[in-house]
C-alpha positions in Angstrom: 41.9 -31.0 274.9 41.5 -32.0 271.4 43.0 -28.8 270.2 46.0 -29.3 272.4 46.6 -32.8 271.0 46.3 -31.6 267.4 48.7 -28.8 268.3 51.2 -31.2 269.9 50.8 -34.0 267.3 52.8 -32.5 264.3 55.8 -31.7 266.5 57.1 -35.3 266.8 56.3 -35.9 263.2 58.2 -32.8 262.1 61.2 -33.8 264.3 61.1 -37.3 262.9 61.0 -36.0 259.3 63.9 -33.6 260.0 65.9 -36.4 261.6 65.2 -38.7 258.6 66.2 -35.9 256.2 69.5 -35.3 258.1 70.2 -39.1 258.0 69.6 -39.2 254.3 71.8 -36.1 253.6 74.6 -37.0 255.9 76.4 -39.5 253.6 76.4 -37.0 250.8 77.2 -33.9 252.8 79.8 -35.8 254.8 81.4 -37.1 251.6 81.4 -33.6 250.1 83.0 -32.1 253.2 85.6 -34.8 253.2 86.5 -34.2 249.5 86.6 -30.5 250.0 88.9 -30.9 253.1 91.3 -33.2 251.1 91.4 -31.0 248.0 91.9 -27.8 250.0 94.6 -29.1 252.4 98.0 -27.6 253.0 97.2 -24.2 251.6 95.6 -25.5 248.4 92.3 -23.9 249.3 93.8 -20.4 249.8 95.9 -20.5 246.7 93.1 -21.7 244.4 94.7 -25.1 243.7 91.9 -26.9 245.4 89.4 -25.4 242.8 91.6 -26.6 240.0 91.8 -30.1 241.5 88.0 -30.2 241.7 87.7 -28.9 238.1 90.0 -31.6 236.9 88.0 -34.3 238.6 84.9 -33.0 236.8 86.9 -33.1 233.5 88.0 -36.7 234.1 84.4 -37.8 234.9 83.0 -36.2 231.8 85.7 -37.5 229.5 85.2 -41.1 230.7 81.4 -40.8 230.1 82.1 -39.9 226.4 84.7 -42.7 226.2 82.1 -45.3 227.4 79.6 -44.1 224.8 82.1 -44.1 221.9 83.6 -47.4 222.9 80.2 -49.0 222.9 79.2 -47.5 219.6 82.4 -47.8 217.6 84.0 -50.9 219.2 81.7 -53.3 221.0 78.5 -53.0 219.0 79.8 -54.7 215.8 82.0 -57.7 214.8 85.7 -57.4 215.2 86.5 -56.9 211.5 83.9 -54.2 211.2 85.0 -52.6 214.5 88.5 -52.4 213.3 87.3 -50.5 210.2 85.2 -48.2 212.3 88.1 -47.4 214.6 90.4 -46.9 211.7 87.8 -44.4 210.3 87.6 -42.8 213.7 91.4 -42.3 213.7 91.4 -41.0 210.2 88.7 -38.4 210.8 89.7 -37.4 214.3 93.3 -38.1 215.0 94.7 -37.1 211.6 93.3 -33.6 211.7 94.3 -33.4 215.4 98.0 -34.0 214.4 97.7 -30.8 212.4 95.8 -28.9 215.0 97.9 -30.0 218.0 100.9 -27.8 217.2 98.6 -24.8 217.0 96.9 -25.4 220.3 99.8 -24.4 222.5 100.8 -21.2 220.7 97.2 -20.2 220.3 96.4 -20.5 223.9 99.7 -18.9 224.7 98.4 -15.7 223.1 95.4 -15.7 225.5 97.1 -15.3 228.9 94.2 -13.1 230.1 91.5 -15.6 229.2 92.5 -18.9 230.8 89.4 -19.3 232.9 87.3 -18.5 229.8 89.4 -21.0 227.8 88.8 -23.8 230.3 85.1 -22.9 230.6 84.9 -22.8 226.7 86.4 -26.3 226.5 83.9 -27.6 229.0 80.9 -26.0 227.3 82.0 -27.1 223.9 82.1 -30.7 225.0 78.7 -30.4 226.7 77.2 -29.2 223.4 79.1 -31.8 221.4 77.9 -34.6 223.7 74.3 -33.6 223.0 75.1 -33.6 219.2 76.7 -37.0 219.5 73.7 -38.5 221.4 71.6 -38.5 218.2 74.4 -40.3 216.2 75.6 -43.1 218.6 72.6 -45.3 217.9 73.1 -45.2 214.1 76.9 -44.8 214.0 76.5 -42.1 211.3 79.4 -40.1 209.9 78.3 -37.1 211.8 79.6 -38.8 215.0 83.2 -38.4 213.9 83.4 -34.6 213.4 81.7 -34.2 216.8 84.3 -36.7 218.3 87.1 -34.6 216.7 85.7 -31.5 218.4 85.6 -33.4 221.8 89.2 -34.5 221.3 90.4 -31.0 220.5 88.5 -29.5 223.3 89.8 -32.0 225.8 93.4 -31.5 224.8 93.0 -27.7 224.8 91.8 -28.0 228.4 94.8 -30.2 229.3 97.2 -27.6 227.9 95.6 -24.7 229.7 95.4 -26.7 232.9 99.1 -27.5 232.7 99.8 -23.8 232.1 97.6 -22.7 235.1 99.2 -24.9 237.8 102.3 -22.8 238.4 100.1 -19.8 239.1 98.3 -21.7 241.9 101.1 -23.2 243.9 100.7 -22.8 247.6 103.7 -21.7 249.7 106.4 -24.4 250.0 104.5 -26.5 247.5 106.5 -28.1 244.7 105.0 -28.4 241.2 105.4 -32.2 241.2 103.3 -32.4 244.3 100.6 -30.1 242.9 100.4 -32.0 239.7 100.3 -35.3 241.7 97.2 -34.0 243.5 95.5 -32.8 240.3 96.3 -36.0 238.4 95.2 -38.3 241.3 91.8 -36.4 241.5 91.2 -37.0 237.8 92.0 -40.7 238.2 89.7 -41.1 241.1 86.9 -39.3 239.3 87.4 -41.5 236.3 87.3 -44.7 238.4 84.0 -43.5 240.0 82.4 -42.3 236.7 83.3 -45.3 234.6 80.9 -47.8 236.2 78.2 -45.1 236.3 78.7 -44.6 232.6 78.5 -48.3 232.0 75.2 -48.4 234.0 73.8 -45.6 232.0 74.8 -47.4 228.8 72.4 -50.3 229.8 69.5 -47.8 229.8 70.4 -46.5 226.3 73.3 -45.7 224.1 72.8 -41.9 224.5 72.5 -41.8 228.3 76.3 -41.7 229.0 76.4 -38.6 226.7 73.5 -37.0 228.6 75.5 -37.6 231.8 78.6 -36.1 230.2 76.7 -33.0 229.1 75.5 -32.5 232.7 79.0 -32.9 234.1 80.6 -30.5 231.6 78.0 -27.9 232.3 79.0 -28.1 236.0 82.6 -27.8 234.9 81.8 -24.7 232.9 80.6 -22.9 236.0 83.5 -24.2 238.1 86.0 -22.8 235.7 84.8 -19.3 236.3 85.2 -19.8 240.1 89.0 -20.0 239.7 90.9 -17.1 241.3 91.5 -14.0 239.2 95.3 -14.6 239.2 94.8 -17.5 236.8 94.2 -14.8 234.1 97.2 -12.8 235.1 100.1 -12.8 232.7 102.3 -10.4 234.7 106.0 -11.2 234.2 105.4 -13.9 231.6 106.8 -14.3 228.1 106.4 -16.9 225.5 109.0 -19.8 225.4 110.6 -20.6 222.0 111.9 -24.0 220.8 115.3 -22.7 219.7 118.8 -24.1 219.6 121.3 -22.5 222.1 124.2 -23.1 219.7 122.6 -20.6 217.3 122.0 -18.1 220.1 125.1 -18.0 222.3 124.0 -14.7 224.0 121.0 -16.5 225.7 121.2 -16.7 229.5 120.3 -19.6 231.7 122.5 -22.2 230.0 123.1 -25.0 232.5 126.8 -25.3 231.7 129.4 -23.4 229.8 129.7 -24.3 226.1 133.0 -24.2 224.4 132.9 -22.5 221.0 135.7 -21.6 218.6 136.9 -18.1 218.3 134.4 -15.8 216.6 135.0 -15.5 212.8 135.8 -12.2 211.2 132.7 -10.3 210.2 131.6 -11.0 206.7 131.6 -8.4 204.0 128.5 -7.5 202.3 125.1 -7.1 203.9 125.4 -5.2 207.2 123.9 -6.6 210.3 122.9 -3.2 211.4 125.5 -2.8 214.2 128.9 -1.1 214.2 131.8 -1.9 216.3 131.3 -1.0 219.9 127.6 -1.2 219.8 125.8 -3.2 222.4 124.4 -6.6 221.3 120.7 -6.9 220.6 118.3 -7.4 223.5 118.3 -10.9 224.8 115.5 -13.0 223.6 113.5 -15.1 226.1 115.1 -18.5 226.8 113.5 -21.5 225.2 113.0 -25.1 226.2 116.3 -26.1 224.6 118.3 -23.2 225.8 117.7 -24.0 229.5 119.7 -27.3 229.1 119.6 -30.8 227.8 117.6 -32.2 230.8 114.3 -30.8 229.7 114.8 -31.8 226.1 115.8 -35.3 226.9 113.0 -35.5 229.5 110.5 -34.6 226.7 111.9 -37.3 224.5 111.6 -39.9 227.2 108.0 -38.8 228.0 107.1 -38.9 224.3 108.1 -42.5 224.2 105.8 -43.2 227.2 102.9 -41.4 225.6 103.4 -43.2 222.3 103.4 -46.5 224.2 100.2 -45.6 225.9 98.4 -44.8 222.7 99.8 -47.9 221.1 98.7 -50.3 223.9 95.2 -48.8 224.1 94.3 -49.5 220.5 96.4 -52.6 219.9 95.4 -54.5 223.1 91.7 -53.5 222.6 91.6 -55.5 219.3 94.0 -58.2 220.4 92.1 -59.1 223.5 88.7 -58.9 221.8 89.9 -61.4 219.2 92.0 -63.5 221.6 90.8 -63.0 225.2 92.8 -64.0 228.2 92.6 -67.7 229.1 89.2 -68.4 230.7 88.0 -64.8 230.4 85.7 -63.0 228.1 86.8 -60.1 225.9 85.2 -57.5 228.2 86.8 -59.0 231.3 90.2 -59.2 229.6 90.0 -55.6 228.6 88.8 -54.6 232.1 91.8 -56.5 233.7 94.3 -54.6 231.6 92.5 -51.3 232.1 92.3 -51.7 235.9 96.0 -52.7 235.9 97.0 -49.6 233.9 94.8 -47.3 236.1 96.2 -48.8 239.3 99.8 -48.4 238.0 99.1 -44.8 237.1 97.7 -44.0 240.5 100.7 -45.7 242.2 103.1 -43.7 240.0 101.4 -40.5 240.9 101.5 -41.3 244.6 105.2 -42.4 244.5 106.0 -39.2 242.5 104.6 -37.0 245.3 106.4 -39.1 247.9 109.8 -38.8 246.1 109.2 -35.1 245.7 111.2 -35.3 242.4 114.6 -35.8 243.9 117.0 -36.4 240.9 114.3 -36.3 238.2 116.8 -37.1 235.4 117.7 -40.4 237.2 114.0 -41.2 237.8 113.0 -40.7 234.2 115.9 -42.8 232.9 115.1 -45.5 235.5 111.4 -45.8 234.8 112.0 -45.8 231.0 114.5 -48.7 231.4 112.0 -50.5 233.6 109.2 -50.1 231.0 111.5 -51.3 228.3 112.5 -54.4 230.3 108.9 -55.2 231.0 107.9 -54.8 227.3 110.8 -57.1 226.2 109.7 -59.8 228.8 106.1 -59.5 227.5 107.3 -60.1 224.0 109.4 -63.1 224.9 107.1 -64.6 227.5 103.7 -63.5 226.3 100.9 -64.5 228.7 97.9 -63.1 230.6 100.1 -62.1 233.5 102.7 -60.5 231.2 100.0 -58.3 229.5 98.6 -57.2 232.8 102.1 -56.5 234.2 102.9 -54.4 231.1 99.7 -52.4 231.5 100.5 -51.7 235.2 104.2 -50.8 234.6 103.3 -48.6 231.6 100.8 -46.7 233.7 103.2 -46.4 236.6 106.2 -45.3 234.6 104.2 -42.8 232.5 102.9 -41.1 235.6 106.2 -40.9 237.4 108.1 -39.8 234.3 105.6 -37.0 233.6 105.8 -35.7 237.2 109.6 -35.7 237.0 109.5 -33.8 233.7 107.3 -31.2 235.4 109.9 -30.9 238.2 112.6 -30.3 235.7 110.6 -27.6 233.9 110.0 -25.9 237.2 113.7 -26.1 238.1 115.3 -25.1 234.8 112.8 -22.9 232.9 112.6 -19.3 234.2 109.3 -18.4 235.8 108.6 -15.7 233.2 108.3 -18.4 230.4 107.4 -21.4 232.5 103.7 -21.2 231.7 104.4 -21.2 228.0 106.8 -24.1 228.3 104.1 -26.3 230.0 101.7 -25.5 227.2 104.1 -26.4 224.4 105.5 -29.5 226.1 102.0 -30.9 226.7 101.1 -30.4 223.0 104.2 -32.4 222.0 103.3 -35.2 224.3 99.7 -35.3 222.9 101.1 -35.6 219.4 103.2 -38.6 220.5 100.1 -40.3 221.8 98.4 -39.8 218.5 101.3 -41.4 216.6 101.4 -44.4 219.0 97.6 -44.9 218.5 98.0 -44.9 214.8 100.7 -47.6 214.9 98.5 -49.7 217.2 95.5 -49.6 214.9 97.5 -50.4 211.8 99.5 -53.3 213.2 98.4 -56.9 212.6 96.9 -58.7 215.6 99.9 -60.7 216.5 100.7 -60.7 220.2 104.5 -61.2 220.0 104.8 -58.7 217.1 102.7 -56.1 219.1 104.8 -56.5 222.3 108.0 -56.3 220.1 106.8 -53.0 218.6 106.0 -51.7 222.1 109.5 -52.6 223.1 110.8 -50.9 220.0 109.0 -47.6 220.8 110.6 -47.6 224.2 114.0 -48.5 222.9 113.9 -45.5 220.5 113.0 -43.3 223.4 115.8 -44.8 225.6 118.4 -44.4 222.8 117.5 -40.7 222.4 117.3 -39.7 226.0 118.8 -42.0 228.7 122.5 -41.2 228.0 121.7 -37.4 228.0 119.7 -37.7 231.2 122.3 -39.6 233.1 125.0 -37.2 231.8 123.0 -34.2 233.0 122.5 -35.9 236.4 126.2 -36.4 236.8 127.1 -32.9 235.8 124.4 -31.4 238.1 122.6 -28.2 237.5 123.2 -24.6 238.5 119.5 -24.2 239.1 118.3 -25.0 242.7 116.6 -28.3 242.9 112.9 -28.4 243.7 112.3 -29.8 247.2 
């Protein structure tokens, strides 16, 4: 009798324990299943795009952890004047070398078409190791922090270039590139929004803890990069894009419209060009970003203005709002308001871009650039808390929508065989524009009206260089089929 009771007793206890375990696991497993279902929907799981979406979310979470640690060390931990000097030193040691390295990143990665998974994994692993290196320097703010921060910056941008180059290889059937990039970007934004408060909480434990968290996240990303499908490393049918002038190479194909040229001059005497009359012209070189038409070039100019504005506002408003917070708010709350506004605008721009499906991308880019310019002018004339928050939201919205439209134009106008290279090089140019804008923001005096006027000037330069050409290209149309 006693033996029977002892035999029956553990049964209910075990069942209760299993039920409790299932109850505790359900929120996490259910959330994981929901995320996997969302990222792998509409064929993204079969094509491999879902894995890239998850990898980019991990990348965004790790980057924001490092940002929290650096901001707390370089910016918030010292008085404003000293913080400005530290940030200036940070820019000098990290951004200045990056402006020299950025033009090399695209062509270098372009020569490694068979190692894209390894390149993304290497960028993740490098940041994991650098985060551990930085964890010992954040408490003291020593100079060794800055070379490590430069390495993190270069690795992050290298990942971004490779990611942009990989997306065309992973498009599901009947999936436009703008929609694919919308999903990838939105996943990064959501992960950033989740990881930022976690990083802030870790910061309260110790200045090095956000970096420990970043290291763990990037290690996970290293393994995720190798789970990408093998076609990511395939370079079949691809060639490198060149930034060349179609006027100098009239034999290039894929010109969007006929170009009138004067009659060919008589051949010059002297050095022979190696061809005699009747010989076939040399083999056509692969088309470049300019040779496919003015839309892509003007789209790059407009997006460069948006990126320069983003870099400018990040640094200028960080110091301005710390020195002169919004009415009735602390410096931290003021910065949070602008940051949340910009993040919400970016998310809305990404969602609207997917909804519009990049119909008429030239008109979209010209419209959002004009919208951003008008908002910057209003912020300069009627500077206020609401104006700054509105400028942050509009800047985030227009940058996201403009970038998605540029992606659609590259997909439409750049031949598939050089499209991957084109994405790598265009992304490098946009990163350089961000660096230039950030440098202007740190060097400018902390005058609100002056700062908003400079912001408007950056956008005005971009509009003067691109809007007329974009609208003209939209009126003429394109011989290339539009992306649905």
